[in-house]
C-alpha positions in Angstrom: -4.5 54.7 4.5 -1.9 52.3 3.0 -2.0 52.2 -0.7 -1.6 49.0 -2.7 1.7 48.7 -4.5 0.7 48.1 -8.1 1.4 46.0 -10.0 2.0 43.2 -7.4 4.7 40.6 -8.3 2.7 37.4 -8.5 3.7 33.8 -8.9 1.7 30.6 -9.5 3.0 27.5 -7.8 1.4 24.3 -9.2 2.0 20.6 -9.1 0.1 17.4 -9.0 -1.4 16.0 -5.7 1.2 15.5 -3.0 4.2 16.8 -4.9 5.1 19.3 -2.0 3.6 22.6 -3.0 2.7 23.7 0.5 6.1 22.7 1.8 7.7 24.7 -1.0 5.8 27.8 -0.1 6.8 27.4 3.6 10.5 27.3 2.5 10.0 30.5 0.5 8.4 32.2 3.4 11.5 31.4 5.5 13.6 33.3 2.8 11.2 36.2 2.5 13.0 39.6 2.6 12.7 41.3 5.9 9.8 43.8 6.0 8.1 42.5 2.9 4.4 41.6 3.1 3.5 38.4 1.4 0.0 37.1 0.7 -0.7 33.4 0.0 -3.9 32.4 -1.8 -4.5 28.6 -1.7 -7.0 26.4 -3.4 -7.9 23.1 -1.8 -10.0 20.4 -3.5 -11.6 19.3 -0.2 -14.0 21.2 2.0 -11.9 21.0 5.1 -9.0 23.4 4.9 -5.7 21.9 5.9 -3.0 23.8 3.9 -3.6 27.1 5.6 -2.8 25.4 8.9 0.6 24.4 7.5 1.4 27.7 5.8 0.2 30.0 8.6 3.1 32.2 9.8 3.3 34.0 13.1 4.5 37.2 11.3 1.7 39.8 10.7 3.5 40.4 7.3 2.2 37.1 6.0 -1.5 36.6 5.3 -3.1 33.4 4.1 -6.5 33.0 2.4 -8.1 29.7 1.2 -10.8 28.7 -1.3 -11.9 25.2 -0.8 -14.5 22.8 -2.2 -13.2 22.3 -5.7 -10.7 23.6 -8.3 -10.1 27.2 -9.2 -10.4 26.2 -12.9 -13.9 24.9 -12.7 -15.9 24.2 -9.6 -15.0 27.4 -7.7 -14.1 29.5 -10.7 -16.9 32.0 -10.1 -15.6 32.7 -6.6 -11.9 33.1 -7.6 -12.1 36.6 -9.1 -14.1 38.4 -6.4 -12.3 36.7 -3.5 -8.9 37.5 -5.0 -9.9 41.2 -5.5 -11.0 41.4 -1.8 -7.9 39.6 -0.6 -5.5 41.9 -2.4 -7.3 45.0 -1.2 -7.4 43.7 2.3 -3.8 42.6 2.6 -2.0 45.0 0.2 1.0 42.6 -0.3 4.5 43.2 -1.8 4.2 39.7 -3.3 1.3 37.4 -4.0 1.7 33.6 -4.3 -1.2 31.5 -5.6 -1.4 27.7 -5.1 -4.1 25.9 -7.2 -5.3 22.5 -6.1 -3.2 19.5 -7.2 -5.7 18.3 -9.8 -6.4 21.8 -11.1 -5.8 23.0 -14.6 -3.8 26.3 -14.7 -5.1 27.8 -17.9 -8.1 29.7 -16.6 -6.2 31.0 -13.6 -3.4 32.3 -15.8 -5.9 33.8 -18.2 -7.7 35.6 -15.3 -4.5 36.9 -13.9 -3.6 38.4 -17.3 -7.1 39.7 -18.0 -8.2 43.3 -17.8 -9.7 42.5 -14.3 -6.2 42.3 -12.8 -4.0 44.0 -15.5 -3.4 47.0 -13.2 -3.0 45.0 -10.0 -0.9 42.0 -10.9 2.5 41.5 -12.5 2.5 37.8 -13.3 6.0 36.5 -13.1 7.4 33.0 -13.3 4.9 30.1 -12.9 6.6 27.3 -11.1 5.5 23.7 -11.2 6.9 21.0 -8.9 7.2 17.5 -10.2 7.8 14.2 -8.4 9.8 12.0 -10.7 7.9 8.9 -9.7 4.7 10.4 -11.2 6.4 10.2 -14.6 6.1 6.4 -14.3 2.5 6.4 -12.9 0.0 5.9 -15.7 -2.8 7.1 -13.4 -1.1 10.4 -13.2 0.4 10.7 -16.7 -3.0 10.2 -18.4 -4.4 13.2 -16.5 -4.7 16.3 -18.7 -4.0 18.7 -15.8 -0.7 16.9 -15.1 0.5 17.6 -18.6 -0.7 21.2 -18.8 0.7 22.1 -15.3 4.1 21.2 -16.8 3.3 22.6 -20.3 2.3 26.0 -18.9 5.1 26.3 -16.4 8.0 28.7 -16.9 10.1 26.7 -14.4 9.8 23.0 -13.5 11.4 21.8 -10.2 12.0 18.1 -9.7 11.3 17.5 -6.0 11.9 14.5 -3.7 15.4 14.0 -5.1 16.4 12.4 -1.8 13.9 9.5 -2.4 14.1 8.9 -6.2 16.5 6.8 -8.3 19.0 8.7 -10.4 17.8 6.9 -13.6 14.2 7.9 -13.0 15.2 11.5 -12.4 17.2 11.6 -15.6 14.4 10.1 -17.7 12.1 12.7 -16.3 14.5 15.5 -17.0 15.1 14.3 -20.6 11.3 14.3 -21.2 11.0 17.9 -19.8 13.6 19.1 -22.3 11.3 18.1 -25.1 8.6 20.7 -24.1 8.0 23.5 -26.5 8.5 26.4 -25.8 11.5 25.3 -23.7 11.5 26.0 -19.9 13.3 28.9 -18.5 14.7 26.6 -15.9 14.6 22.9 -15.0 15.9 22.5 -11.5 16.3 19.7 -8.9 15.7 19.9 -5.2 14.5 18.1 -2.1 12.2 19.0 0.8 10.6 21.6 -1.4 13.5 24.0 -1.3 12.8 26.8 -3.9 15.2 29.7 -4.5 13.7 33.2 -4.1 15.5 34.4 -7.3 13.4 32.0 -9.4 10.3 34.0 -8.6 11.4 37.0 -10.6 12.5 35.2 -13.8 11.1 36.6 -17.0 7.7 35.0 -17.8 6.7 36.7 -21.1 6.8 33.5 -23.2 3.3 32.3 -24.3 2.8 28.6 -23.3 -0.5 27.5 -24.7 -2.1 24.4 -23.0 -2.5 21.1 -24.8 -5.8 20.4 -23.1 -7.5 23.8 -22.7 -11.0 22.3 -22.2 -10.1 19.6 -19.7 -12.1 21.0 -16.8 -14.9 22.8 -18.6 -17.7 20.4 -17.6 -17.1 19.2 -14.1 -19.4 16.8 -12.3 -19.8 17.8 -8.7 -21.9 16.5 -5.9 -20.9 18.4 -2.9 -22.5 18.1 0.5 -21.7 18.5 4.1 -23.1 16.2 6.7 -23.4 19.0 9.3 -24.5 21.8 7.0 -21.1 23.5 6.6 -20.4 26.4 4.4 -18.7 24.9 1.3 -16.7 27.8 0.0 -14.2 30.2 1.5 -11.8 29.6 4.4 -9.7 32.6 5.4 -7.6 33.6 8.4 -10.3 32.1 10.7 -10.9 28.4 10.6 -14.1 26.6 9.4 -15.6 26.5 12.9 -16.9 30.1 12.4 -18.8 29.1 9.3 -20.3 25.8 10.6 -24.0 26.1 11.5 -23.6 23.0 13.7 -20.1 23.0 15.2 -18.2 19.9 16.3 -18.6 18.6 19.9 -16.3 16.6 22.1 -15.8 13.2 20.4 -18.2 14.1 17.6 -16.5 15.7 14.6 -18.1 17.5 11.7 -17.8 15.5 8.5 -17.6 17.3 5.1 -17.7 15.5 1.8 -17.4 16.5 -1.9 -16.6 14.8 -5.2 -16.0 15.6 -8.8 -13.5 15.2 -11.6 -13.1 11.5 -10.7 -12.0 12.4 -7.2 -13.7 11.9 -3.8 -12.8 13.8 -0.7 -13.9 13.7 2.9 -12.7 15.8 5.9 -13.4 15.9 9.6 -13.0 18.8 12.1 -12.6 18.0 15.8 -12.8 20.4 18.8 -9.6 21.6 20.3 -10.1 19.5 23.4 -10.2 16.2 21.6 -6.9 14.5 22.2 -5.6 11.7 20.0 -3.4 8.8 20.9 -0.5 9.5 18.5 0.7 5.9 17.9 -2.8 4.6 17.3 -3.6 7.6 15.0 -0.5 7.2 12.9 -0.9 3.5 12.6 -4.5 3.9 11.3 -3.7 6.8 8.9 -0.8 4.9 7.5 -2.7 1.8 6.6 -6.0 3.1 5.2 -6.4 1.4 1.8 -7.4 2.9 -1.6 -6.5 6.5 -0.8 -4.4 9.0 -2.8 -3.8 11.6 -0.1 -4.2 12.1 3.7 -3.3 15.3 5.4 -4.2 16.7 8.8 -3.2 18.4 12.0 -3.9 16.7 15.3 -3.8 17.5 19.0 -2.1 14.4 20.5 -1.3 13.5 24.1 2.3 14.9 23.8 2.0 17.8 21.3 0.3 19.1 18.1 1.4 17.3 14.9 0.8 17.6 11.2 0.5 14.4 9.1 1.0 14.1 5.4 0.6 10.9 3.3 0.8 10.6 -0.4 0.1 7.0 -1.6 2.3 4.9 0.8 4.8 7.7 1.8 4.1 9.8 4.8 5.7 12.3 7.1 4.9 13.6 10.6 6.2 16.9 12.1 5.3 19.2 15.0 3.0 22.1 14.1 2.3 25.5 15.6 -1.4 25.3 14.7 -3.5 25.0 17.9 -7.2 25.8 17.1 -8.7 22.3 16.3 -7.8 18.9 14.9 -8.7 18.3 11.3 -8.0 15.7 8.6 -8.8 15.4 4.8 -8.7 12.3 2.7 -8.7 12.3 -1.1 -9.3 9.1 -3.1 -9.7 8.1 -6.7 -12.7 5.9 -5.9 -15.7 6.3 -3.6 -15.0 5.1 -0.1 -17.2 4.3 2.9 -16.6 7.5 4.9 -18.9 6.4 7.7 -16.8 3.3 8.2 -13.6 5.4 8.2 -15.1 7.7 10.8 -16.0 4.8 13.0 -12.4 3.5 12.8 -10.9 6.9 13.4 -12.8 7.7 16.6 -11.2 5.0 18.7 -7.9 6.9 18.1 -9.2 9.5 20.5 -7.8 9.3 24.1 -11.2 10.0 25.6 -14.4 9.8 23.4 -17.4 11.4 25.0 -20.8 12.1 23.4 -22.8 10.0 21.0 -21.1 8.8 17.8 -22.9 9.2 14.5 -22.8 7.5 11.2 
């Protein structure tokens, strides 16, 4: 029986919604030392898991687990410890990377990883936070306590999206970061989420107390699933295995949840549903009043992943092939039934009865 190598080098990779955390983890996986087993534990705010489809590697040496339906720090806090224990025992990694949700507060996660529960299992190394310089000029983001404490508690801050941001904006953001106390081990700049593997093992012994430790202590959550889906864990197998009523051709399952001033809705389609790529991208690119859209889709020419943050979006081919799925996150309540009705005509051939 393979023994767990204790303590496991562990890194927290945080950052606000849409900053590029999942892409950054993918770039790190491409630089993973040959023969090393890495485990990735992801927290998604929405109930429909998307990030695991983008991180999944074909190597048996990389394992991905996901906890959805809220933030580690509050809504799903009671599930984090037991799931993480099981995941570590099951995968026995040489390195563990944990990605909290974009709106999540890092304090409770860091406290848990440093607690007696994981003291002999985990060696918590550098916590890395990615930052999009444009968020520095966005009052809706800067007034969010989690945004400040993700940066405050980070050992390393990496300014991402440098290919799309003005030099003056980047410099003002960097000057602001230099005012943090304690000072950061490193303030770096990158694009396309390119992180350097050597950053993972930088010394992380400095105490970085949060400025807003109670930010997520009293969440308001009203989670429900229109087709009676399981609202919690998504592991190596997709949500289809935990749905009591699975999707059918032309009739997706819709899953909704809300809390902490965010509203999320996701849809899961069967593998055989094929989307018209141009119609789909046109629709996803023009939905109003949304913060984030991400998904993977079976289109007429191939399988594609779609990622939109505010008005910026990207599309790329994906190796995921099990089903089409999409998640939308908004700062205000939206008419999810209307969005569903508008999304269904993007299918190449809709069969079966629609539902509202």
